N, C-alpha and C positions, 0 to 999 in steps of 0.2 A: 316609654312605658305603653303609650297608646298603640304603637306598632306591635309590641309584645302581646298586648291584649288581643288584637286582631289575629296575630299569628297563632296564638293558643286556641283561638276560637275557630280557626279554619276547619272546614269539614262539617261544622254544625249545620244541620238542615235549616232551611228557611222556614218561616212561620207557615207559609202556605205550600204544602207538598201533598203527596198521596195520603189520603185519610187513614190508610191501613198500613203505612210503613214509614218508619223513621230512618230507614237505611241501615239498621243494625243487624249484624250477623250473630244470631244466637245459636248457631248450629253447634252440636256437641257429638262426640262419638256415641253410637247407639247405646252402649252399656251405661255411659255417664248420663245420658238423657233419661234413660229408664229409671235410674236410681236418684235422679235429681229431686231433692226435697228442700223446701225453704220458704221464706216469707219475704215479700217485697212490699215495703211500706212507702206509699206516696203521701207525704206530709205536706198538704197544701195550706199555707198560712192564711188566716184571716177570712174564712168563708162565712158570710152572714147567712144564718140558717134560713131566714125568710126568703131572701133573694135566691139562694141556692135552690130551695125547694120549688120556688116559682119557676125558675129556669128549667129545672129537671122535669116538672110537670108539663111545661110548654114544649118539650122536645128540643131544647137548646143545648142539652148536654148529652148527645147520643152515645158517646163512648162510655161515660160513667153509667148511663142506663144499661148499655149492653154488657159491659164487663163486670160491673159491681152489683147493680140493683137486680138485674135479671138472673145473673148467675149465682148470686150469694145472698147475704143478709144485709138489710139496710136498716139502720137505726135513725129514725127521723128526729128523735129527741135524746139528749144526753145531759148529764149533770156536770156543770162547769166546775173546775177546780178553783180554789181560793188561795191567792189571787190567780186570775186567768191571764197569763202572758206567755210569750213564745218560749223563752229559755226555761222557765219553770215547767211548762207543759212538755217540752222536749225531754227534759230530765224525767218527768213522770212516765212518759212513754217507754223509756229505756230502762227504768228501774221498777216500774209497776207500783210506784208510791205517789201519794199526793204531795204537793209542795211542802205542806206542814210536816211531812215525814222525812223527805230527803233533804230539806233545809235550803233548797234554792227557792227562796220565797218570793222571787220576782226578778225583773230585769235590773232592779236596783235594790240595794239594801245597805245598811250601816251596821258595822260590828262594833259594839261599845267596848269590847275587850281589846281588840287590836287597833281600834280607831281607823279602820279601813272602810271607805265608801266604795262599794262595788257598783260598777255600771257596765252591764253586758251590752248595752247599746253602742258602746264605743268600740272602735276597731282595735284599740290597744288591749282592751280587757275581755273581749268576747271569748277568747280561748282559755280564760281562767275558770270557766264553769266546771270543768271536769275535776279540777283540784279543790273545788269549794264544797264538795260533798264526798262521803265515803260509802254511799249505798251501792251495792253490786248492780252492775248494768247487764242487760241482755247480752252484750258483746262479751263481757267477762264470763257470763254463765256458759257461753258457747266457746269457751277457750279450747283451742285445738281445731276449731272449724274456721273456714274463711268467712269473714263478715266485712261488709262495706258500709261506710257512712259517706254519702254524697252530699256535700255542703251541709251536713247535719251536725250542728255545733256540739251537741251533747253526745260524745262519741268515745268515751273512755273504754279501752279494751278492744275497739274495732281493729281488725288486722289491717284494714286499708281505709284511710281517710283522705278524701279529696275535697279541698277547700275552695278551689277556683280562685285563689288569690290573684294570680296573674291574668287568667282568662276572663274572670268575671268582675274584677275590681273596677276597672275603668268603665265597663258597661254599667255597673251599678251606680257609679259616680254620675254618669250622664242620664240616669233614669231609664235605661233600657232593661227594665226588669224582666220582661218576657224573654229577652235574649239570654239573660242570666239563667233563667229556668231551662231554656233549651240546651245551654251548655251543660247544665247539671245532668239532664236526661242523657245527653250524648256520652257522658262518662260511663254509662252502662256498657259501652263498647269495651272499655277497659276491663270491667268485671267479667264479661263474656270471654275475653281473651285469656285472662288469668284462669278462668274455669277450665278452658281447654288445656292450658299448660299443666294444671294440677289434677286434671281428670276428676274434678269435683265442683258441683255448682255451689255457690255461696249459701250458707245457712240463713243469713239475714242481710238484707240490703235496705237501708233507710235513705230516702230521697227527700230533700227539703226544697220546696218550691215557694218562692216569696212573692210572685207577681200580684195576686189579688190583694194581699195585705198592704203592699206598698202603694198600689193604686188607690186603695181606700184611704190610707194616711195622707197621701198627697192631693187627692181629688175629692174624696168623700164617696160613700157607698151609693149615692144617687147619680153619680157621674157615669156617663156611658162607658168610659174607659175601665171602670171597675167590672162591669158585666163582661166587657170584652176580654179582660184578664182572666175571668173565670172560664169563658169560652176557649180561650187560648190554652189554659191548663187542660181542659177536657180534650181538646183536639190533639195536643201533643202526647198526652198519656195514651190516648187511643192508638196513635201511630206506633208507639213503643210496644203496646200490648198486641197489636197486629203482627209485628215481627216475632214476638214470642209465640203467638198462636201458630204461625206458619212453621216455626221450629219445633212444634210439638211439646213446648214447655208449659203452656198455660195450665193444662190440667194436672200438672205435676206440682204446682206451686200454690201457695196462698198469697193472694194479692189483697192489700188493704189500702183504702183511701180514708184519710183522717185529716181533720182540721183542728188546730189547737185552740182556737177561740173564734167567736164571731166578731162582728163590727157593729157599732151603733151610730146613730145620728147624733152629733154633738155640735150644734151651731153656736153654742155658748161655751166660753172658756173661763176657768177660774184658777188663777195661779195661787195655790195654797201658800207658797213661799212668800210671795209679795204681800198677801193678806196678813200673815203672821208678823212679818218684819215691819212693813210700812203701815199697815192698818192697826195692828195691836201692839207694836213696839217690842216684840220678842227678839232677843239676841240670837239670830239665826246664822248658822255656819253655811256659807254658800259654796265654798270650795269642796270638790269631791276628791279628796286625797286618797291615794292607795299605796301599794308597796313600793312604787317608784320613788316615793318621798320617804325619808327615814322616819322611824317611829318617833324619834325625838322631835323632829320638825312637825310631824302630825300632831303630837301631843301639845306642842307649843301653840299651834293654830287652833285646835279644837277647844283648848282650855279657855280661849277668849270668848266662847259662845256657850249657850245653854240649850240650844235646840237644833235639830236637823230634820230634814224632810226627805222621804223617798217616795217617788211616784211610780206606780207600776201599772201597765196596761191602760194608762190615761184615766181610769176611773177609780183607782185605789191609791190612797196616800197613807203612809205610815209616818207618824210624827214621834221623834225621839226627844225626850225632855229630861234634862238633868234635874235632880231633886233639889228644891230650894232649902237653904239653911236660914233659919229664923232665930232671932234673939228677942225675947219679950214680944213675940208676935210680929216683928219687923224683919223683912227679908234683908240679909246682909251678904248673900252670895249663894253659891251652889255647891253641892257635893260633886264628886267626880262622876264621869260618865257611867260607871258601873252601877250607880244607884238609880233605880227607876222611880218616877214620880207616881204617887198614888192619885186616886180620883180627887181626894181632898186638896192635894197640891195643885192639880190641874184646874180646880174650881177657884183657886186663889193664886194664880201664877204670877210671879213678879214680872213687871214690864216697865219699859222706859229705860232711858240711858243710865239712870241712877237707881233703878228698881224702886222708883218712887210711888208706883201704883200697882194694883193687881187686876187681872182679868180672869173672867170665868171662861176658860177656853172651850169646854164642851158646849156651853150655851151660845157663845159667840159664833162658833163654827156651825153648829146645827141651825142657827138662825139665818144662815146664808142660803139663798135658794139653790145654790150649786151642790149643797150637801144633802143627800137623802138620809143617811144614817151614820152613826159612829159607834165604835166598840172600844172597850177598855177592859183591863184585868182588875179584879178586886184583890185585896190583900189575902183573902182566904183561897185564892186560886180560881174562883168563879170568873166568868166572862159575862159582861153585860153589853147588850146592844140597845142603843137608844135611837128612836125616831121621834119626829115631832108629835106623833099621836100615841107615844107610849114607850116603855122600856121593859125589857125582859132579861132574865138571867139564866145562863146555862152553867151547870156545875157538874164536874166529873166526880163520880163516887167510886167506891171499891169495885174492882172488876171492870172498870172502864165504863160503867153505866152513867148515863147523862140525864140530869133532871132539868125541867123547865119551870121557871117561876115568873109570873107576871109581877113586875115591880111597880109599874104605874101605867095609867091609861087603860084602854080596853082590849085592843087587839092589834098590836103594832105590825104584825106580819100578815094580817088578813087570814089567819089560820082557822078561826072559828067557822065550823061548818065544812071545812076542807081537810082538817087534820083530826083524827079520832080524839074524842074527848078524853079518853084514858091516857093519851100521850100528853095532853096539856094539864091534866089534873091528877093523873095517877102517879105511880112510883117511877123511878128512873128507868130508862130503856137503853139498850145497846145502840151503837152507832148505826148498825144495819137496820134495826127497827126504826130508828129516826129517819133514815133514808127512805124506807118504804112509806112511812107516814107522811113525809113532806115532799115526795117526788113530784106530785102534781101541783105544787104551789110555786109561787115566785121565789121562794127561798129554800130550794131543795138541799138537803144534807147540811144545812147551816149548823145545827148543834154539834155534830162531829167535827166539821172543818174548822169552825171558829174557835172551839176549845183547844183543839190540837195546835192550831196556828199560834195561839198566844202562849204556847209553851216554848216557842223558839226564841233563842236569845237575839236573833237578827231582826226580830219584829220590834216596832216602836211601842210607845206607851198608849198612844191614841191612834186609831185607824179610822179613816174616812172613806165613805163610799159615795160616788157621784150620783146626783139626781138625773133623771131622764132629761136628755137635751143638753147635758153639761159634760165637760171633761176637765181634768186638772192640768192641761197643757195650754201653751199659748198658741 
């Protein structure tokens, strides 16, 4: 397989080559070039906004400055989706919907109906994402046009999908992430060749580049290799665009540079699963079973436990809790997985091998320094977000308008003086109005996103958000 990897990667340019050429032939017949229209999306995973902006200002990213900033529009700030993780955000890009709308609510989730634990981080399950939602994609909207997805996992409807399984698999295994990205960019040679055969330039090309993200995960964002991975992305993209410019294509196309999420510093780690199971005595299901195990076997396994945890993007944890059954106030078991626990259940949740005691899960979890805040749904459909300094409630009313109510504390989100008083004290507002009101705060768009997210059946009963300096991985 190693030989196959190198064979498939033959011809891929070295990292250091001409700054304005990747050696790609984008020539087209004159009429085809004149009529060429389309979008090329460079999706660079895991760019920390602070570091990226610093490098851009310092002149370390000349290609991005030349081709994107100077020639087009640059958005230095954006509102993150909730939760913010790669496969959820890839699906958002191609559907135009937030995760709470298209239902890919993270890189992991648990379906209480089918008893399937999805894990897109695994090689075996990463290609299941397209079958896990039914929202129309841009590829499907462009049906009849040529579209390409280069190593872009959310690709349903694309006429051409290139996964790099053979050429990039071994390189990825050995941690040659920048080489994987160069292989991906080199696949544009195929797109250009097909364009000449069909006499039509592709309407949409999505290109996934993983280098910065994986350097950050393996080394941290303060490691020199992280910045080098960003420079590498800039340099190779510049080489590709140089070839396009010489071919007279650049002014015919829209080129987009996008990152799905940032990266943060997390020197401290908090394993939510270990804390629940070993620290609090909760019966936690550890196996992540999916369709390769029969439903009967999945049901047999998950029936033995009363809780499951999904961690997404390292700083977001969703806890699924079966509802306790009590007789004369004493816990005797649990309902099936279809029943959600209420906040009252969670505040007196059975624990121990024989359910001999109860724990206040929200209080215990929020008391840990790794947890910044938690959220849960109320029986009336409202969603509450609790932090150490207070709790607030968001409720959706007729017409989709959302109200805010302070339940306890003074100002849990630091909105006083930053969000208009009429938003905090007045009548319900639309999601767009809430976005405008909260866009300059640390919690932009929270009312719309959190209330919509808690409508999804794949979300748990209790959601945790990591504090600064912590993540939920080991």
